[in-house]
N, C-alpha and C positions, 0 to 999 in steps of 0.2 A: 422436526420431521426427519432431518438427516440422522439425528441420534437414534430415533426409533428404527430407521432403516438399517442402520449399522447393527443394532441389537438383533434384528431379525436375520440379517445375513450371517452374523456370528453363530446364531442358533443353528442354522442350516449347515454350517461348515463343521459342526462338532464331530460328525461321523468320520471326517477325513483325518482328524487328529493332527492338525498342522502345527508347525513350529510357531510360537507366538508372534515372532517378527514377520514371518511369511503370512500368517493369518491376518495380521493388522493391515498389511499391504493389499492383500486380496480383497478385504472388506472395503478399503478406500476405492479401489478400482471398480468393484461391483457397483457401489453406490454411484460413482461417476457415470458409469455406463447407463444405469437406469435413469439418472437425472437427465441424460441426453436423449432419452426416449427409447433406449435399447430394451429389448425384451429377452425372452429365454434363449433364443438362438444366438443373439449378439453376445449375451453373457457367456455362453458356452465357447464361442469363437475366441473371445477375449481372454477368458480365464484358463482355457485349456493349456496353453504353453506354461503358465505359472504353476499348474498343478500336475504337470506331466510326470514328475518324480514321485508323487504321492497318490495319484489317481490314474491308473493305466486302463481301467475299465470304462469304455465309452458310455455304456448304459448308466453306470453309477454317476458319471459326470453329468449326463443328460438329466438324470433325476435331481441331482443337487442343484443345478442351475435353474431347473424348472421350479424346484421348491423355493429357491431364493426369490424368484420373481412373483410367484403366487402368494408367498408370505407377505411381501411388500405391497402387492396390488391384488388383493383377494377378489375384488369385483371385476377385474379384467378377465374376459373370456379367453384371451390369447389369440383372438381372431386377427389374422394378418401377420402373425409371428413368423410363419414360414416364408412370408414374402417380404420381410423387412429388408432383406438384402437383394439387390438386383445383380445376380451373378451372370457375367458373360460366359464364364467356364465354371462348371460344377461337376467335377469328375470324382466319384467316390471310390475308395479302395484301390487306387492305382498302385502298381509295382513297377520297379525300374531296376535293370541289371545291365552290366557292361563288362565284357572280357571275363565272364565267369564269376563276376563279383556282384553281389546284391547291393544296390545303392538305395533303394526305397522298399520298405515293406508296405503292406496295404495301408495307404494314407490318402488324404483327400487333397485334390488340386482344385482350389476355389479362388477365382479371380473376380472381384467385384467390378462391374462395368465402370469404365472411365477412371479407375484408380491407377496409380503408378507404383509398382512393386520393385523394391530393391531386393535382389536374390543374393543372400550371403551364406557363407559357410566355409569351413576349412578346405584346403586343397584336396581334391580327389573325392569329395562327397557326391559329385554328380551334377553340379550346377549347369555346366555346358551341355552335358548329356541330356538333361531335362529339357533345355531349350531346343536342342536338336530334335527330340522326340515330339515336342509340341509343334514345332515348325512343319514336321513331316506328317502330323496327324496320327502318329503312332502311340497315342494314349487312349486307353480303353474308355469309351464313352465321350470322347472329345467331340464337340459340336461341329458338324460339317458345313453349317451355313454361315460361318464367320470367316472373314478374310484376315489371314495372318501374314505379316511381313517380318522376315528375320534378317537383321543387319548384324553380320558377324564381325569379328576382329579383323578378318581378311577382306578387303574391299577391292574388287576389280583389279587384278594384279597387272596383267600385261596386255592391255587393250590399246590398239593404235588408233581406233576410231575417236572422233571428237566427242566432247562432253554432250553436245546437243544430239548427235547421231545416236549415242549410247542411250540417252533418255528416251528418244523416239522409239528405238528398238524395244526398250523395256516396256513401253506403254502400248505396244501394238494390240495386245489382247483387250486392254481396257478401252481402246479407241480414244484416248485423250488427245485433244486438239493441240497442235504445235504451239499456239499462243498460250495455252494454259501451262504447257511444259516450260516455256521461256519465262513465264511469270513466276512459276514455282522456283526455277533456278535463280531468278533475280531476287526473290524473297530470301533466299539462303545466302545471297551475297555474290553470286556469279555475275561478272561483267560480260558484255557481249564478246570481248576479246577472249576471256577465259572459257566461254561456252564453245568457242571454236578451237580450243587447244586440245591436244590428244589426252585421253584419260591417263595414259602411261606416264605423262609428265607431271601429273598432279602430285603434290606433297600429300603426306598422310592426313593432314588436317582437311585438305580440300576433298580428298577421297571420301572421308566421313561425311562431309557436307553433301557430296553427291549422293551418297547412300540415303541421307535424310531427305533429299529432294524427291527420291522415289516414294518415300512415305507420304510426302505432301501430295503428290499427284495420284497415288493409288488409294488414298483414303481408307486405310486398313482399320479393322476393328481391334486387332491385337498387334502391337508392335514389340518385337523382341530384340534386345540389344545386348551383345556379348562384348564386354570390355570396350565400350564406345569411346572412352577418353584416351585410348592408346593412340599414339601419333599426334595428339593435340597439344598445342602450347596453352598457356594460361588463358589467353584471350579466346581461343577456340573452345576451350572447356566451359568458360563462362557463357559463351554464346549458346552452346548446346544445352546447358542446364536451363537457361532462360527459355529456349525454344520448347523443350519438352514440357515445361509447365503450361505452355499455351495450348497443348493438345487436350482440350476439355472433352473431346468426343472419341478418344482412343484410350484403350487400356494398354498399359506399358509394363513390360518386365525387363529389368536391367540387371545383368550380372556384372559386378565391378568390385575391384579392390580399392577403388578411390572413394573412401567413406565420406570425404568432404563433398564430393559430387553427389553421392546418394542423399546426403543431408539436404541438399538444395532442391532435389528433384522428386523424392519419393513421398507418397502419402502413406504407404504401408511397407512393411518388411516381411519377406518370406525367408525364414531361416531353415536351412537343411542341416539336420543333425540327428544322430541315432536312428538313421534310416526312415525319418519322418519329416513332414513339412509342417512348420508352425508359423502362424500369422500374427503380426502385431500392427495395430493401427496407430495413427498419430505421427507418422513420419519416423525418420531414422534417429533423430535426437531423442524421441520418446522411447524408441527401442533400446538405445544405448543406456538410458536412465533406468528402464524397466529391467533390463538384463545385463548388468555390469559384468556378470560371470561369463556371459557369451562374448562380450566385447574384449574381455581380457584374454580369451582363448583365441580370438581372431588376431593373426599376426599384424604387426605394425612396422612401418619403415624404420623406426628408431630402435627396434629390438636388436640385440646383439646375440651372438651365439646361436644362430639359426640351426635347427635340427636337420634341415635339408642340406645335402652336400653336393657341391660341384667341384670337380678336380680336373684341371687341364693337363694334358700330357706335356712332358718336358721336351721342348723343341731341340735341345742340344745346341752345339755351336754352329754358327753360320760360317761355312768354309770360306777361308780367305779374309775373314774379318777378325783381326787380332785385337783391335781397339774397340771398346764399346761406344766410343764417341765418334767412330767413323760412320758417315752417312750410308744407309742402306737404301734410301730412296730420296730423290731430289727433284723438285719441280722448278723448272727454269722458264720464266716468262710465259707461263701457260695461259692460253686464251682459247675459250671454247664457245661455240655457237651451236644452238639447236637449229635444225632446218626451219626455214621460213621466219627465223627470229631476227629482228632488226638490231637488238642489243645483245651483247655477249652475256652468257650466264656466268662465266668466269673471265676475268680480264687481267692479264699480266701478273699471274700468281707466281710468287717465289717462296719456296719453303723446303725444308728437308727434315728427315727423320733418321734416328739412330736406333739400335736395338734397345736402348734405354728409354726411348720416347714413349710417352703415354699422353696422347693428344686428344683433346675434346674440341669438336667442331661446333661452334655456337652461332646462333642467329635465329631470326624468326622463320616461320614456315614459308617455304617458297623462295628462300634466300639463295639456294644453290648448294646447301650442305651435302645433300645426297649425291648431287651431280659431281661435286669435288671428290667425295669418297669413292664413288664408282670409277672415276678417272684414275684415282690412285691405285685401286686394286685391280684395274684392268677389265672391269665389267662393262665399260662404256667406251666405244671407239672414239679416239681424239678427233679423227677426220669424219665428219658427218656429211661430207659431200658439199659443204657450203663454200669451201675454198677460203674461208676466213680464219681457220684455226691457225694457231701459232704456238711456238714454244715446244717443250718436251718434258717427259717424265722419265728420269733415269732410275733404274732399279738394279740392285745386285742380282746377277743372273741365277744365283742359288737360293734366292729369297722365297720361302714358302709362305703363302698368304691364305688365311681363312677369312671368308666374307659372309656375314650373316645379314641378308637384305632386310630392309624395313618391313617388307611384306613377306613374312616367312613362309606363307603358303606357296610361294613361288617354287620352293624346293619340294613341296609335298603333294601338290595338286594332282599329279599323275599317278600317285601311289596310295591313294586314300583307302583302298581295299586291302592293302598289304599290312603285315605286322611290322613293327619297328625293326626287328631282326632282318626280315626279308628286304626291307627298304635299304638298310645299310649294306647287306650282302650284294644286292644288285647294283648299288651305286659305286661300290669299290671292288667289284668282282675281279677286275684286271689289275688292281693296285692303283689305278688312276681314278680320279673323281669325275664321274660322268657329268656332273653339273658344270664343270669347267668347259667341257666340249660344247655346251650350249651357248656360251658367251659369244656375242657378236665379234669380239676381238680375237676369237680362236676358231670359230666354226666357219669353214669354207662355204661360200655360196655355190649354187650350181654352176654359175659362170666361172668361178674360180676353180672349181673341180675340173672343168674343161681345160683351163689354162695349164693345169699340171699334166695334161695328156698331149699338150702341143709339143711337137718335135723340137728338142733343144732346150725347152723350159725346165726349170728346177721342179722335180716331181716329188722329192722326199728329202728329209734331213735325217742323217743317220749318225752324226757325231758332233762333238763340241770340244774345243780346246783353246788354250791361249797360245797363239802362234805369233812370234815376232812382237810380243808385248800387246797384242790386240786380240780380243775375243773373236774366234772364228768358228764357222760351222762346216761340217763335212756334208756335202750334198750329192744327190743323184739327179741326173737329167734324163728326160724322156728320150728314148731311143738309144741311150748309152748306159744300159743297166750294168755292164761289166766294169764301169769306171766310177770313181767318186772324185769330187772336186772340193777343195778347201777354199772358202771365201770369207773375208773379214766382214764384221758386222757393218762397218761403214758402207761397204759395197752392197750388201744385202738390203739395206734400208732404201737404197735408190731404185730397187727393182719393184715389180708389181706388189701391191699390199699383201697378197696371199702368201708371199714368201715369208714375211714376218710372222704370219699366223703358223706356218709350218715350224718356224724356229720356236715360237712360244709353246707349241704342242710338244716339241722335243724337250724343251726346258722342263715342262711338267712331268714328263716321263722320268727325267733324271731326279727331279725333286721327290717323286714318289719312291724311287729306289733309295735315295739318301735318307728318307724319313723312316726307313726300316720296313717298307712294305713287304720285302722278301722274308723278314723274320716276324712279321705280324700278319699271319694268315687271316683271311676274312671268314673265319669259322664262327659258328654259333657261340661257342664257348668264349672266344675272344671278344665278340661283339657284346655279349651279355655283360662281361666284365667292364667293358668300356661304357656301356649305357648306365650301368649301376653307378659309375662315377658322376652321372648327371641326374641321379634321383629317379631313374626309370626302373621299376622292379622287374625281376625276371618274368613274373606272370604276365605283366602288361607287355613286355617286350616280345614274348613268345606267342601269347594268345590274343592280345588286343589287336584292334585294327586302328590305323591312323585316323580314319574318319571319325571315330568316336572319342578320340583323345581330347582332353581339355586344351584350351589355348596355351596354358603354361606347359603342359606336357609336350605339345607340338613344338613350342619354342625350344625346350630343352633337347628334343630329338634333333632339331635342325642344328642347334649349337653343338651337340655331341658329334653329329655327322660331319660338320664343317671342320672340326679340329682332329678328325681321325688321322690325318697325315702329319700331325705334329708341326703346326705352323710356327714361324718366327714372328709373324705379325697377325694379330687378330683384329679385324675391322668389323665393327658392329653398328648397325643403323637402328637406333631406338631399341636397345637390347632389353630394356625393362618392360617392354610391352608383353602382355599375356602372362606375366609371371606374378604369382601371389607374392606378397611382401616378404614372406619367409624365404622363398627361393631367390628373391632379389638380393637379400643379404648374403646368401650363399654365393651368388654370382659375383657380387662385389668382392667378397673375400677371395674367391678363386682368381679374379683378375689382379688383385693386389699381390697374390703369390705367384702369378704367371711370370715366367723367366724370359719373356720376349717383349715385343713392342705392342702397343694398343692404339687403335684409332677408333674413336667412338662419337656417335651423335646421340644426344639424349636431352630431353627437357627436364629431367630430374636432377636438380641442382645438387642435392645431397649425394646422389650416385656419382655425378661428375667429380665432385670434390674428393670423394673417396678413392677413385681409381685413376685419375689423370694428374699429370704434373705440368702439362702445357695447355694453353687455351688459344685457339685460333678463331677469330671472329669473322664470319662470312656474311656479307651484306652488299647488295647491289653490285655483284660481280667481283668485288674486292675481298681479299683475304688478308687480315691483319693479325699478327701474333701479339696478343694482348698480355700473355703471361708465359715466360720461358720456364724451363725446368729449374734453372738457377734461381729465378725469382720465387718459384713455388717452394723450393727448399728453404730459402730465406724466410718466407712467410710462415712456414710450418715451424721453423726453429724459433721465430719470434713468438708465435702462439704458444709453443711449448714452454718458452722461458716465462711468458706472462703467467701461465698456469702454475709454474714452479714458484714464481714470486708470490702469487696469491696464496699458494699452499704454505709457503714459508711465513707469510704474514699471519695466517691463521694459527700456525704453530707457536708464534711468539706470544699469542694471546692465551694459549692453552695451559701453560704451567700454573698460572694463578688460579684458573678455573679448576684444574686437576687438584691442586693443593687444597682448595676449599672443600672439594668433594671428599678428599681423604680425611681432612680434618673433621668434617661433619660425620663421616663414618666412624672415626675414632671416638668422637663424643658419644 
């Protein structure tokens, strides 16, 4: 029976003049589809991607696949063929464009009900743009009677409400009962205590779980996920994969560069290439087997020589630091409590960094890594009003720091309608970084603003110098504008907290000047040149809007903006998120070549090994240095020596082999 079907399929394919190897494979797939009960339409859907290079005419393909089926089943009337697939979404001839660039020519968007699709393709082909348009219903012919939930890579950035309050607010329209909300959160792993904690304090992994909880309660028909494994450690990724498989009544579309995750979750693959959508059933492993040429084109983490380029600006020397081993930042007995917390998030932490330090903060989700990093870069105030804080962080007063937050949308959310060039111009129009002024450690509260206007209080900082061997600041006082007063740092620390904020703001003014702001004008030409160093094209930078950029492009824009002022220290919280693997290689290469210090949090072990030389373990409030730079150098030298020894061992065996080969050739 099978042999007869193969002969009939081969006969119908003759008109296409396929390569013999391709023809043999197409025949085997066609027979398999029909054995599983597939008819003409299923044959066309399955074979179309395989024949796209030889059969571009849709009508010819329809005739060929119909001919294959009728030849094999001449008595079948074909009744029900059009209904053999239960499509949740069946939009024919859709087109897609962004920033003046065509992303999809007329092609079909077809999602089978309750299937899980992995959306793959090279960077820039429109994966995230497609999900954005689906979520907003801006696809021609998209059904209006289905409920769509879009979980993006950015999840609830700066919300001070509790997890439970947030969920109740999200469910107002649906009228979901509080008990059902609590049950949904509990099913995801939220304890009663965590339900009462602020959303802003959740780690990336728990934010993603919170997003999934909204899907549980809203019972959507179509769930869209954009890079869902970002911020997740191995345990959380495994949990998410297992959970998605249980969604038997929801259609799912997942954009991800984590191919192992797609292999565990997807029933189908949607491949975007050549301005078209192609579909493959059987899961990601079947897709990889069916299209090894496509898999080879998709970048992998282990690839070297990435074509994407990221280049960090040279920070120059740090004034006053003549030795590269001299500390530029030191933590002394640092203890930190969040408000209403019984236990410290950080307890008695002692550590230091030099301009040569390349530190990785390691530990499970929720261990306090991000809290420590934010303390070190000055993004989180040491005193949270608890009265329990202790210790201090000492920094070189000329140290320029770039901080890229774990949730990068934090920097872009107010500028989504602007172009990348407009965003950078507005952010640095005065030479200072506007993002810095938003930090709680630098922004004066309304009450503190009033204190600057109180007679006799310090109202402004106008100078800085070393006087009598101690760092001092020149200040003005309210009511005495014609005079200035020099005060040492030790004295200023004892005054109202707003005074230190004034000092920090003045420090940033000097740092901007020292970074060359006066010779690096914030012009379009200069910005385009800088963005090009981060793989953002002139067309996208000028004509595109941030709202429509992919996750990887947004992350590179945030990265480029953060280092505009030539930092000595780059601090990155999960920098590999939103980046395709090709750009990840470029980032690793750029960090290796960076002439300053690095402080990084990442669950990507290969990335950590490439860019860091120190490892600090963070867990249960404690910070332990588990690998120093010296130990890292010794380990690398040992590994290099082992490699040399192995190479030498192989060479000792090669003369005999080479001699035999030459001898055989001579004979």
